[in-house]
All heavy atoms as TSV, in Angstrom:
chain	resi	resn	atom	element	x	y	z
A	1	MET	N	N	-14.534	-8.072	-18.708
A	1	MET	CA	C	-13.400	-7.595	-17.958
A	1	MET	C	C	-12.182	-7.541	-18.881
A	1	MET	O	O	-11.934	-8.437	-19.662
A	1	MET	CB	C	-13.164	-8.530	-16.784
A	1	MET	CG	C	-12.026	-8.119	-15.918
A	1	MET	SD	S	-11.845	-9.295	-14.574
A	1	MET	CE	C	-11.739	-8.182	-13.240
A	2	LYS	N	N	-11.432	-6.506	-18.753
A	2	LYS	CA	C	-10.268	-6.308	-19.604
A	2	LYS	C	C	-9.080	-7.077	-19.020
A	2	LYS	O	O	-8.790	-6.992	-17.838
A	2	LYS	CB	C	-9.951	-4.825	-19.654
A	2	LYS	CG	C	-8.972	-4.443	-20.716
A	2	LYS	CD	C	-8.659	-2.971	-20.589
A	2	LYS	CE	C	-9.075	-2.245	-21.821
A	2	LYS	NZ	N	-8.695	-0.843	-21.788
A	3	LYS	N	N	-8.405	-7.847	-19.860
A	3	LYS	CA	C	-7.237	-8.590	-19.430
A	3	LYS	C	C	-6.008	-7.705	-19.568
A	3	LYS	O	O	-5.824	-7.040	-20.576
A	3	LYS	CB	C	-7.075	-9.845	-20.266
A	3	LYS	CG	C	-5.922	-10.699	-19.826
A	3	LYS	CD	C	-5.808	-11.956	-20.649
A	3	LYS	CE	C	-4.611	-12.740	-20.190
A	3	LYS	NZ	N	-4.347	-13.885	-21.025
A	4	THR	N	N	-5.168	-7.706	-18.556
A	4	THR	CA	C	-3.940	-6.937	-18.628
A	4	THR	C	C	-2.777	-7.888	-18.884
A	4	THR	O	O	-2.710	-8.983	-18.334
A	4	THR	CB	C	-3.683	-6.153	-17.320
A	4	THR	OG1	O	-3.667	-7.062	-16.232
A	4	THR	CG2	C	-4.761	-5.112	-17.090
A	5	SER	N	N	-1.886	-7.468	-19.706
A	5	SER	CA	C	-0.739	-8.286	-20.072
A	5	SER	C	C	0.385	-8.073	-19.073
A	5	SER	O	O	0.555	-6.990	-18.524
A	5	SER	CB	C	-0.263	-7.910	-21.462
A	5	SER	OG	O	0.921	-8.591	-21.771
A	6	ARG	N	N	1.163	-9.106	-18.898
A	6	ARG	CA	C	2.342	-8.990	-18.041
A	6	ARG	C	C	3.609	-8.863	-18.872
A	6	ARG	O	O	4.693	-8.716	-18.326
A	6	ARG	CB	C	2.437	-10.209	-17.126
A	6	ARG	CG	C	1.319	-10.239	-16.134
A	6	ARG	CD	C	1.510	-11.331	-15.139
A	6	ARG	NE	N	0.392	-11.293	-14.204
A	6	ARG	CZ	C	-0.016	-12.313	-13.522
A	6	ARG	NH1	N	0.573	-13.470	-13.636
A	6	ARG	NH2	N	-1.032	-12.193	-12.697
A	7	ASN	N	N	3.464	-8.937	-20.174
A	7	ASN	CA	C	4.606	-8.815	-21.060
A	7	ASN	C	C	5.070	-7.361	-21.079
A	7	ASN	O	O	4.311	-6.461	-21.420
A	7	ASN	CB	C	4.210	-9.278	-22.466
A	7	ASN	CG	C	5.359	-9.244	-23.438
A	7	ASN	OD1	O	6.361	-8.573	-23.238
A	7	ASN	ND2	N	5.194	-9.978	-24.519
A	8	PRO	N	N	6.317	-7.084	-20.715
A	8	PRO	CA	C	6.786	-5.690	-20.667
A	8	PRO	C	C	6.714	-4.980	-22.016
A	8	PRO	O	O	6.449	-3.779	-22.066
A	8	PRO	CB	C	8.237	-5.794	-20.194
A	8	PRO	CG	C	8.501	-7.210	-19.894
A	8	PRO	CD	C	7.326	-8.030	-20.283
A	9	ASP	N	N	6.950	-5.712	-23.109
A	9	ASP	CA	C	6.866	-5.083	-24.437
A	9	ASP	C	C	5.439	-4.631	-24.738
A	9	ASP	O	O	5.219	-3.566	-25.308
A	9	ASP	CB	C	7.350	-6.042	-25.523
A	9	ASP	CG	C	8.846	-6.319	-25.421
A	9	ASP	OD1	O	9.563	-5.469	-24.853
A	9	ASP	OD2	O	9.283	-7.376	-25.906
A	10	THR	N	N	4.466	-5.449	-24.345
A	10	THR	CA	C	3.066	-5.095	-24.569
A	10	THR	C	C	2.683	-3.875	-23.740
A	10	THR	O	O	1.986	-2.984	-24.225
A	10	THR	CB	C	2.153	-6.281	-24.218
A	10	THR	OG1	O	2.559	-7.407	-24.993
A	10	THR	CG2	C	0.702	-5.972	-24.496
A	11	LEU	N	N	3.155	-3.841	-22.499
A	11	LEU	CA	C	2.849	-2.697	-21.635
A	11	LEU	C	C	3.465	-1.412	-22.183
A	11	LEU	O	O	2.832	-0.353	-22.165
A	11	LEU	CB	C	3.343	-2.963	-20.213
A	11	LEU	CG	C	2.647	-4.098	-19.478
A	11	LEU	CD1	C	3.319	-4.357	-18.136
A	11	LEU	CD2	C	1.177	-3.798	-19.281
A	12	LEU	N	N	4.690	-1.507	-22.679
A	12	LEU	CA	C	5.339	-0.322	-23.257
A	12	LEU	C	C	4.617	0.152	-24.510
A	12	LEU	O	O	4.455	1.362	-24.720
A	12	LEU	CB	C	6.806	-0.623	-23.569
A	12	LEU	CG	C	7.718	-0.779	-22.360
A	12	LEU	CD1	C	9.108	-1.228	-22.799
A	12	LEU	CD2	C	7.790	0.504	-21.566
A	13	ALA	N	N	4.169	-0.791	-25.333
A	13	ALA	CA	C	3.426	-0.419	-26.543
A	13	ALA	C	C	2.113	0.255	-26.171
A	13	ALA	O	O	1.710	1.246	-26.800
A	13	ALA	CB	C	3.166	-1.645	-27.398
A	14	HIS	N	N	1.446	-0.251	-25.150
A	14	HIS	CA	C	0.179	0.345	-24.697
A	14	HIS	C	C	0.406	1.772	-24.200
A	14	HIS	O	O	-0.356	2.688	-24.522
A	14	HIS	CB	C	-0.422	-0.527	-23.588
A	14	HIS	CG	C	-1.747	-0.070	-23.124
A	14	HIS	ND1	N	-1.906	0.752	-22.039
A	14	HIS	CD2	C	-2.991	-0.311	-23.594
A	14	HIS	CE1	C	-3.194	1.006	-21.858
A	14	HIS	NE2	N	-3.873	0.362	-22.798
A	15	GLN	N	N	1.456	1.975	-23.433
A	15	GLN	CA	C	1.774	3.315	-22.940
A	15	GLN	C	C	2.091	4.264	-24.095
A	15	GLN	O	O	1.658	5.422	-24.092
A	15	GLN	CB	C	2.955	3.263	-21.973
A	15	GLN	CG	C	2.633	2.600	-20.652
A	15	GLN	CD	C	3.867	2.398	-19.789
A	15	GLN	OE1	O	5.002	2.528	-20.269
A	15	GLN	NE2	N	3.665	2.062	-18.538
A	16	ALA	N	N	2.819	3.781	-25.079
A	16	ALA	CA	C	3.172	4.615	-26.229
A	16	ALA	C	C	1.923	4.996	-27.026
A	16	ALA	O	O	1.790	6.148	-27.468
A	16	ALA	CB	C	4.165	3.883	-27.125
A	17	MET	N	N	1.014	4.051	-27.208
A	17	MET	CA	C	-0.224	4.350	-27.938
A	17	MET	C	C	-1.066	5.375	-27.179
A	17	MET	O	O	-1.658	6.269	-27.785
A	17	MET	CB	C	-1.028	3.076	-28.179
A	17	MET	CG	C	-0.422	2.196	-29.238
A	17	MET	SD	S	-1.449	0.815	-29.755
A	17	MET	CE	C	-1.700	-0.062	-28.239
A	18	ASN	N	N	-1.129	5.247	-25.847
A	18	ASN	CA	C	-1.887	6.217	-25.056
A	18	ASN	C	C	-1.270	7.609	-25.149
A	18	ASN	O	O	-1.987	8.604	-25.261
A	18	ASN	CB	C	-1.975	5.776	-23.599
A	18	ASN	CG	C	-3.114	4.827	-23.356
A	18	ASN	OD1	O	-4.009	4.697	-24.178
A	18	ASN	ND2	N	-3.081	4.153	-22.224
A	19	ARG	N	N	0.067	7.697	-25.107
A	19	ARG	CA	C	0.725	9.005	-25.233
A	19	ARG	C	C	0.448	9.628	-26.595
A	19	ARG	O	O	0.173	10.825	-26.697
A	19	ARG	CB	C	2.235	8.869	-25.009
A	19	ARG	CG	C	2.642	8.763	-23.561
A	19	ARG	CD	C	4.146	8.946	-23.386
A	19	ARG	NE	N	4.931	8.062	-24.240
A	19	ARG	CZ	C	5.349	6.847	-23.902
A	19	ARG	NH1	N	5.063	6.371	-22.713
A	19	ARG	NH2	N	6.067	6.128	-24.744
A	20	ALA	N	N	0.516	8.812	-27.639
A	20	ALA	CA	C	0.262	9.319	-28.996
A	20	ALA	C	C	-1.185	9.785	-29.131
A	20	ALA	O	O	-1.454	10.849	-29.703
A	20	ALA	CB	C	0.575	8.250	-30.027
A	21	ALA	N	N	-2.113	9.006	-28.603
A	21	ALA	CA	C	-3.527	9.381	-28.676
A	21	ALA	C	C	-3.780	10.683	-27.919
A	21	ALA	O	O	-4.516	11.557	-28.403
A	21	ALA	CB	C	-4.398	8.270	-28.103
A	22	LEU	N	N	-3.168	10.822	-26.765
A	22	LEU	CA	C	-3.348	12.046	-25.982
A	22	LEU	C	C	-2.818	13.256	-26.745
A	22	LEU	O	O	-3.457	14.308	-26.770
A	22	LEU	CB	C	-2.660	11.921	-24.625
A	22	LEU	CG	C	-2.807	13.104	-23.687
A	22	LEU	CD1	C	-4.274	13.396	-23.393
A	22	LEU	CD2	C	-2.041	12.863	-22.396
A	23	LYS	N	N	-1.672	13.108	-27.397
A	23	LYS	CA	C	-1.107	14.222	-28.167
A	23	LYS	C	C	-2.026	14.622	-29.323
A	23	LYS	O	O	-2.231	15.806	-29.588
A	23	LYS	CB	C	0.276	13.870	-28.683
A	23	LYS	CG	C	1.327	13.868	-27.597
A	23	LYS	CD	C	2.687	13.533	-28.141
A	23	LYS	CE	C	3.699	13.482	-27.020
A	23	LYS	NZ	N	5.058	13.211	-27.497
A	24	VAL	N	N	-2.596	13.630	-30.007
A	24	VAL	CA	C	-3.515	13.916	-31.120
A	24	VAL	C	C	-4.751	14.645	-30.603
A	24	VAL	O	O	-5.196	15.641	-31.188
A	24	VAL	CB	C	-3.910	12.612	-31.850
A	24	VAL	CG1	C	-5.065	12.848	-32.808
A	24	VAL	CG2	C	-2.721	12.039	-32.579
A	25	LEU	N	N	-5.321	14.154	-29.495
A	25	LEU	CA	C	-6.516	14.797	-28.930
A	25	LEU	C	C	-6.207	16.214	-28.458
A	25	LEU	O	O	-6.976	17.142	-28.717
A	25	LEU	CB	C	-7.067	13.961	-27.776
A	25	LEU	CG	C	-7.639	12.596	-28.144
A	25	LEU	CD1	C	-8.025	11.829	-26.880
A	25	LEU	CD2	C	-8.814	12.718	-29.077
A	26	GLN	N	N	-5.083	16.393	-27.775
A	26	GLN	CA	C	-4.732	17.722	-27.276
A	26	GLN	C	C	-4.470	18.697	-28.423
A	26	GLN	O	O	-4.830	19.867	-28.335
A	26	GLN	CB	C	-3.514	17.638	-26.356
A	26	GLN	CG	C	-3.833	17.005	-25.026
A	26	GLN	CD	C	-2.603	16.811	-24.154
A	26	GLN	OE1	O	-1.483	16.713	-24.645
A	26	GLN	NE2	N	-2.824	16.740	-22.855
A	27	LYS	N	N	-3.855	18.222	-29.505
A	27	LYS	CA	C	-3.618	19.098	-30.658
A	27	LYS	C	C	-4.941	19.512	-31.302
A	27	LYS	O	O	-5.121	20.673	-31.674
A	27	LYS	CB	C	-2.731	18.403	-31.687
A	27	LYS	CG	C	-2.397	19.284	-32.873
A	27	LYS	CD	C	-1.460	18.605	-33.829
A	27	LYS	CE	C	-1.041	19.432	-35.012
A	27	LYS	NZ	N	-1.926	20.408	-35.522
A	28	ALA	N	N	-5.881	18.580	-31.405
A	28	ALA	CA	C	-7.186	18.901	-31.983
A	28	ALA	C	C	-7.916	19.926	-31.121
A	28	ALA	O	O	-8.558	20.837	-31.646
A	28	ALA	CB	C	-8.024	17.638	-32.129
A	29	VAL	N	N	-7.815	19.788	-29.809
A	29	VAL	CA	C	-8.464	20.750	-28.910
A	29	VAL	C	C	-7.787	22.114	-29.022
A	29	VAL	O	O	-8.459	23.139	-29.121
A	29	VAL	CB	C	-8.439	20.234	-27.446
A	29	VAL	CG1	C	-8.858	21.322	-26.478
A	29	VAL	CG2	C	-9.337	19.014	-27.300
A	30	ALA	N	N	-6.462	22.130	-29.034
A	30	ALA	CA	C	-5.734	23.397	-29.115
A	30	ALA	C	C	-6.025	24.128	-30.427
A	30	ALA	O	O	-6.171	25.353	-30.439
A	30	ALA	CB	C	-4.235	23.146	-28.978
A	31	ASP	N	N	-6.135	23.369	-31.521
A	31	ASP	CA	C	-6.408	23.967	-32.824
A	31	ASP	C	C	-7.898	24.175	-33.083
A	31	ASP	O	O	-8.272	24.713	-34.126
A	31	ASP	CB	C	-5.845	23.084	-33.945
A	31	ASP	CG	C	-4.331	22.974	-33.891
A	31	ASP	OD1	O	-3.701	23.793	-33.192
A	31	ASP	OD2	O	-3.787	22.059	-34.543
A	32	LYS	N	N	-8.733	23.709	-32.140
A	32	LYS	CA	C	-10.199	23.759	-32.295
A	32	LYS	C	C	-10.610	23.137	-33.630
A	32	LYS	O	O	-11.406	23.681	-34.384
A	32	LYS	CB	C	-10.715	25.177	-32.163
A	32	LYS	CG	C	-10.549	25.738	-30.766
A	32	LYS	CD	C	-11.174	27.083	-30.635
A	32	LYS	CE	C	-11.152	27.689	-29.282
A	32	LYS	NZ	N	-10.150	27.430	-28.353
A	33	GLU	N	N	-10.036	21.952	-33.889
A	33	GLU	CA	C	-10.258	21.251	-35.147
A	33	GLU	C	C	-10.993	19.934	-34.880
A	33	GLU	O	O	-10.529	19.117	-34.080
A	33	GLU	CB	C	-8.907	20.957	-35.794
A	33	GLU	CG	C	-9.004	20.249	-37.100
A	33	GLU	CD	C	-7.635	20.031	-37.702
A	33	GLU	OE1	O	-6.705	20.785	-37.378
A	33	GLU	OE2	O	-7.501	19.096	-38.488
A	34	PRO	N	N	-12.135	19.701	-35.509
A	34	PRO	CA	C	-12.832	18.428	-35.321
A	34	PRO	C	C	-12.054	17.273	-35.945
A	34	PRO	O	O	-11.410	17.426	-36.984
A	34	PRO	CB	C	-14.171	18.616	-36.026
A	34	PRO	CG	C	-14.053	19.826	-36.838
A	34	PRO	CD	C	-12.856	20.601	-36.393
A	35	ILE	N	N	-12.076	16.140	-35.248
A	35	ILE	CA	C	-11.438	14.930	-35.757
A	35	ILE	C	C	-12.461	13.794	-35.736
A	35	ILE	O	O	-13.446	13.860	-34.998
A	35	ILE	CB	C	-10.186	14.551	-34.931
A	35	ILE	CG1	C	-10.544	14.266	-33.474
A	35	ILE	CG2	C	-9.116	15.621	-35.031
A	35	ILE	CD1	C	-9.404	13.713	-32.656
A	36	PRO	N	N	-12.244	12.757	-36.536
A	36	PRO	CA	C	-13.197	11.639	-36.536
A	36	PRO	C	C	-13.006	10.758	-35.305
A	36	PRO	O	O	-11.893	10.346	-34.987
A	36	PRO	CB	C	-12.851	10.882	-37.813
A	36	PRO	CG	C	-11.427	11.208	-38.084
A	36	PRO	CD	C	-11.218	12.597	-37.545
A	37	LEU	N	N	-14.102	10.505	-34.596
A	37	LEU	CA	C	-14.089	9.640	-33.417
A	37	LEU	C	C	-15.175	8.587	-33.561
A	37	LEU	O	O	-16.267	8.867	-34.050
A	37	LEU	CB	C	-14.341	10.455	-32.141
A	37	LEU	CG	C	-13.313	11.517	-31.792
A	37	LEU	CD1	C	-13.802	12.358	-30.629
A	37	LEU	CD2	C	-11.987	10.872	-31.463
A	38	TRP	N	N	-14.900	7.385	-33.116
A	38	TRP	CA	C	-15.865	6.293	-33.159
A	38	TRP	C	C	-16.673	6.327	-31.871
A	38	TRP	O	O	-16.112	6.306	-30.771
A	38	TRP	CB	C	-15.124	4.968	-33.303
A	38	TRP	CG	C	-16.015	3.792	-33.353
A	38	TRP	CD1	C	-16.200	2.868	-32.370
A	38	TRP	CD2	C	-16.857	3.393	-34.437
A	38	TRP	NE1	N	-17.084	1.923	-32.775
A	38	TRP	CE2	C	-17.521	2.215	-34.048
A	38	TRP	CE3	C	-17.122	3.917	-35.689
A	38	TRP	CZ2	C	-18.417	1.559	-34.867
A	38	TRP	CZ3	C	-18.011	3.256	-36.503
A	38	TRP	CH2	C	-18.647	2.095	-36.093
A	39	ASP	N	N	-18.015	6.383	-31.976
A	39	ASP	CA	C	-18.862	6.439	-30.783
A	39	ASP	C	C	-19.477	5.088	-30.426
A	39	ASP	O	O	-20.344	5.005	-29.567
A	39	ASP	CB	C	-19.952	7.508	-30.938
A	39	ASP	CG	C	-21.058	7.109	-31.890
A	39	ASP	OD1	O	-20.964	6.042	-32.519
A	39	ASP	OD2	O	-22.030	7.883	-32.005
A	40	GLY	N	N	-19.024	4.040	-31.082
A	40	GLY	CA	C	-19.556	2.708	-30.816
A	40	GLY	C	C	-20.478	2.210	-31.908
A	40	GLY	O	O	-20.679	1.013	-32.059
A	41	GLN	N	N	-21.039	3.148	-32.680
A	41	GLN	CA	C	-21.944	2.779	-33.766
A	41	GLN	C	C	-21.574	3.440	-35.085
A	41	GLN	O	O	-21.790	2.883	-36.148
A	41	GLN	CB	C	-23.383	3.131	-33.410
A	41	GLN	CG	C	-23.904	2.351	-32.222
A	41	GLN	CD	C	-25.319	2.743	-31.873
A	41	GLN	OE1	O	-25.825	3.765	-32.310
A	41	GLN	NE2	N	-25.957	1.903	-31.071
A	42	LYS	N	N	-21.042	4.638	-34.981
A	42	LYS	CA	C	-20.712	5.375	-36.204
A	42	LYS	C	C	-19.563	6.335	-35.908
A	42	LYS	O	O	-19.209	6.572	-34.752
A	42	LYS	CB	C	-21.932	6.139	-36.711
A	42	LYS	CG	C	-22.438	7.188	-35.744
A	42	LYS	CD	C	-23.714	7.844	-36.230
A	42	LYS	CE	C	-24.243	8.904	-35.319
A	42	LYS	NZ	N	-24.472	8.596	-33.947
A	43	THR	N	N	-18.998	6.869	-36.963
A	43	THR	CA	C	-17.926	7.851	-36.832
A	43	THR	C	C	-18.541	9.242	-36.769
A	43	THR	O	O	-19.372	9.591	-37.599
A	43	THR	CB	C	-16.968	7.764	-38.030
A	43	THR	OG1	O	-16.446	6.443	-38.102
A	43	THR	CG2	C	-15.821	8.741	-37.896
A	44	VAL	N	N	-18.150	10.006	-35.772
A	44	VAL	CA	C	-18.627	11.383	-35.635
A	44	VAL	C	C	-17.419	12.320	-35.665
A	44	VAL	O	O	-16.353	11.989	-35.167
A	44	VAL	CB	C	-19.432	11.592	-34.331
A	44	VAL	CG1	C	-20.724	10.826	-34.360
A	44	VAL	CG2	C	-18.636	11.197	-33.111
A	45	TRP	N	N	-17.615	13.467	-36.270
A	45	TRP	CA	C	-16.570	14.486	-36.319
A	45	TRP	C	C	-16.865	15.512	-35.237
A	45	TRP	O	O	-17.923	16.135	-35.220
A	45	TRP	CB	C	-16.554	15.171	-37.685
A	45	TRP	CG	C	-15.950	14.315	-38.746
A	45	TRP	CD1	C	-16.559	13.301	-39.420
A	45	TRP	CD2	C	-14.626	14.379	-39.236
A	45	TRP	NE1	N	-15.689	12.732	-40.307
A	45	TRP	CE2	C	-14.488	13.376	-40.221
A	45	TRP	CE3	C	-13.527	15.179	-38.951
A	45	TRP	CZ2	C	-13.308	13.164	-40.906
A	45	TRP	CZ3	C	-12.356	14.970	-39.650
A	45	TRP	CH2	C	-12.250	13.973	-40.609
A	46	LYS	N	N	-15.929	15.668	-34.302
A	46	LYS	CA	C	-16.116	16.673	-33.256
A	46	LYS	C	C	-14.776	17.052	-32.654
A	46	LYS	O	O	-13.780	16.359	-32.846
A	46	LYS	CB	C	-17.068	16.169	-32.177
A	46	LYS	CG	C	-16.553	15.031	-31.340
A	46	LYS	CD	C	-17.586	14.664	-30.284
A	46	LYS	CE	C	-16.971	13.789	-29.225
A	46	LYS	NZ	N	-17.886	13.521	-28.144
A	47	ILE	N	N	-14.777	18.155	-31.923
A	47	ILE	CA	C	-13.592	18.582	-31.186
A	47	ILE	C	C	-13.610	17.791	-29.876
A	47	ILE	O	O	-14.569	17.876	-29.117
A	47	ILE	CB	C	-13.609	20.094	-30.926
A	47	ILE	CG1	C	-13.672	20.854	-32.254
A	47	ILE	CG2	C	-12.374	20.508	-30.127
A	47	ILE	CD1	C	-13.875	22.346	-32.114
A	48	PRO	N	N	-12.568	17.022	-29.584
A	48	PRO	CA	C	-12.597	16.061	-28.481
A	48	PRO	C	C	-12.254	16.636	-27.104
A	48	PRO	O	O	-11.333	16.171	-26.438
A	48	PRO	CB	C	-11.557	15.036	-28.917
A	48	PRO	CG	C	-10.556	15.847	-29.664
A	48	PRO	CD	C	-11.363	16.875	-30.388
A	49	TYR	N	N	-13.026	17.609	-26.647
A	49	TYR	CA	C	-12.750	18.212	-25.340
A	49	TYR	C	C	-12.827	17.171	-24.223
A	49	TYR	O	O	-11.885	17.018	-23.441
A	49	TYR	CB	C	-13.747	19.337	-25.040
A	49	TYR	CG	C	-13.638	20.522	-25.964
A	49	TYR	CD1	C	-14.662	20.832	-26.846
A	49	TYR	CD2	C	-12.511	21.333	-25.958
A	49	TYR	CE1	C	-14.565	21.913	-27.701
A	49	TYR	CE2	C	-12.408	22.424	-26.804
A	49	TYR	CZ	C	-13.442	22.714	-27.670
A	49	TYR	OH	O	-13.330	23.775	-28.515
A	50	ALA	N	N	-13.939	16.472	-24.121
A	50	ALA	CA	C	-14.151	15.509	-23.034
A	50	ALA	C	C	-13.186	14.334	-23.140
A	50	ALA	O	O	-12.651	13.864	-22.129
A	50	ALA	CB	C	-15.597	15.014	-23.044
A	51	GLU	N	N	-12.944	13.861	-24.346
A	51	GLU	CA	C	-12.069	12.716	-24.545
A	51	GLU	C	C	-10.631	13.043	-24.129
A	51	GLU	O	O	-9.949	12.223	-23.508
A	51	GLU	CB	C	-12.113	12.249	-26.000
A	51	GLU	CG	C	-13.425	11.632	-26.411
A	51	GLU	CD	C	-14.505	12.646	-26.801
A	51	GLU	OE1	O	-14.279	13.868	-26.660
A	51	GLU	OE2	O	-15.569	12.202	-27.239
A	52	ALA	N	N	-10.167	14.250	-24.457
A	52	ALA	CA	C	-8.811	14.664	-24.086
A	52	ALA	C	C	-8.687	14.770	-22.570
A	52	ALA	O	O	-7.692	14.323	-21.988
A	52	ALA	CB	C	-8.460	15.993	-24.744
A	53	GLU	N	N	-9.692	15.344	-21.923
A	53	GLU	CA	C	-9.678	15.447	-20.466
A	53	GLU	C	C	-9.674	14.070	-19.811
A	53	GLU	O	O	-8.937	13.829	-18.858
A	53	GLU	CB	C	-10.908	16.221	-19.972
A	53	GLU	CG	C	-10.734	17.695	-19.898
A	53	GLU	CD	C	-11.949	18.371	-19.275
A	53	GLU	OE1	O	-12.573	17.798	-18.367
A	53	GLU	OE2	O	-12.258	19.484	-19.719
A	54	GLN	N	N	-10.514	13.189	-20.331
A	54	GLN	CA	C	-10.635	11.844	-19.766
A	54	GLN	C	C	-9.321	11.067	-19.901
A	54	GLN	O	O	-8.866	10.444	-18.938
A	54	GLN	CB	C	-11.764	11.098	-20.464
A	54	GLN	CG	C	-12.035	9.736	-19.893
A	54	GLN	CD	C	-13.166	9.044	-20.638
A	54	GLN	OE1	O	-13.392	9.299	-21.817
A	54	GLN	NE2	N	-13.864	8.181	-19.941
A	55	LEU	N	N	-8.699	11.112	-21.057
A	55	LEU	CA	C	-7.449	10.389	-21.262
A	55	LEU	C	C	-6.320	10.994	-20.426
A	55	LEU	O	O	-5.495	10.270	-19.872
A	55	LEU	CB	C	-7.073	10.372	-22.746
A	55	LEU	CG	C	-5.937	9.443	-23.139
A	55	LEU	CD1	C	-6.207	8.004	-22.690
A	55	LEU	CD2	C	-5.731	9.476	-24.639
A	56	ALA	N	N	-6.286	12.307	-20.300
A	56	ALA	CA	C	-5.273	12.959	-19.470
A	56	ALA	C	C	-5.444	12.552	-18.007
A	56	ALA	O	O	-4.452	12.298	-17.307
A	56	ALA	CB	C	-5.359	14.472	-19.615
A	57	ALA	N	N	-6.682	12.469	-17.543
A	57	ALA	CA	C	-6.937	12.052	-16.164
A	57	ALA	C	C	-6.518	10.602	-15.941
A	57	ALA	O	O	-5.925	10.275	-14.910
A	57	ALA	CB	C	-8.407	12.232	-15.825
A	58	GLN	N	N	-6.799	9.733	-16.902
A	58	GLN	CA	C	-6.399	8.333	-16.789
A	58	GLN	C	C	-4.878	8.211	-16.736
A	58	GLN	O	O	-4.342	7.455	-15.926
A	58	GLN	CB	C	-6.922	7.517	-17.963
A	58	GLN	CG	C	-8.389	7.229	-17.912
A	58	GLN	CD	C	-8.860	6.504	-19.173
A	58	GLN	OE1	O	-8.085	6.229	-20.074
A	58	GLN	NE2	N	-10.153	6.223	-19.214
A	59	ASN	N	N	-4.196	8.962	-17.573
A	59	ASN	CA	C	-2.734	8.915	-17.587
A	59	ASN	C	C	-2.155	9.475	-16.292
A	59	ASN	O	O	-1.141	8.990	-15.786
A	59	ASN	CB	C	-2.170	9.675	-18.783
A	59	ASN	CG	C	-2.349	8.906	-20.069
A	59	ASN	OD1	O	-2.644	7.725	-20.072
A	59	ASN	ND2	N	-2.163	9.593	-21.179
A	60	ALA	N	N	-2.784	10.499	-15.731
A	60	ALA	CA	C	-2.311	11.072	-14.469
A	60	ALA	C	C	-2.474	10.081	-13.326
A	60	ALA	O	O	-1.601	9.970	-12.467
A	60	ALA	CB	C	-3.060	12.362	-14.172
A	61	LEU	N	N	-3.577	9.335	-13.319
A	61	LEU	CA	C	-3.801	8.346	-12.271
A	61	LEU	C	C	-2.787	7.211	-12.365
A	61	LEU	O	O	-2.309	6.708	-11.348
A	61	LEU	CB	C	-5.217	7.780	-12.355
A	61	LEU	CG	C	-6.342	8.702	-11.922
A	61	LEU	CD1	C	-7.701	8.048	-12.155
A	61	LEU	CD2	C	-6.191	9.086	-10.468
A	62	LYS	N	N	-2.462	6.795	-13.588
A	62	LYS	CA	C	-1.505	5.698	-13.765
A	62	LYS	C	C	-0.086	6.138	-13.428
A	62	LYS	O	O	0.713	5.349	-12.977
A	62	LYS	CB	C	-1.569	5.181	-15.198
A	62	LYS	CG	C	-2.824	4.412	-15.479
A	62	LYS	CD	C	-2.865	3.924	-16.900
A	62	LYS	CE	C	-4.199	3.240	-17.180
A	62	LYS	NZ	N	-4.302	2.813	-18.570
A	63	ALA	N	N	0.220	7.404	-13.644
A	63	ALA	CA	C	1.566	7.905	-13.373
A	63	ALA	C	C	1.815	8.052	-11.881
A	63	ALA	O	O	2.942	7.897	-11.406
A	63	ALA	CB	C	1.779	9.244	-14.075
A	64	HIS	N	N	0.757	8.331	-11.119
A	64	HIS	CA	C	0.876	8.536	-9.669
A	64	HIS	C	C	-0.154	7.684	-8.943
A	64	HIS	O	O	-1.193	8.190	-8.529
A	64	HIS	CB	C	0.657	10.013	-9.316
A	64	HIS	CG	C	1.578	10.934	-10.040
A	64	HIS	ND1	N	2.921	11.007	-9.749
A	64	HIS	CD2	C	1.374	11.795	-11.061
A	64	HIS	CE1	C	3.489	11.898	-10.556
A	64	HIS	NE2	N	2.577	12.383	-11.355
A	65	PRO	N	N	0.124	6.385	-8.747
A	65	PRO	CA	C	-0.865	5.513	-8.091
A	65	PRO	C	C	-1.080	5.796	-6.642
A	65	PRO	O	O	-0.486	6.388	-5.915
A	65	PRO	CB	C	-0.275	4.123	-8.260
A	65	PRO	CG	C	1.117	4.268	-8.703
A	65	PRO	CD	C	1.304	5.680	-9.160
């Protein structure tokens, strides 16, 4: 189970990292450029269509609970 922090600085840093990651994924999709992604065992180079959609959906759910 993932532990969530109650420290406001930690929460802000987490939000900033998610925004930055989403921008990187969306830019790679828009440019149709493969980027290195970790799949749990090895690094794979691919265009992150599913990952960008998934992160955007997660951010949308958190923005509008």
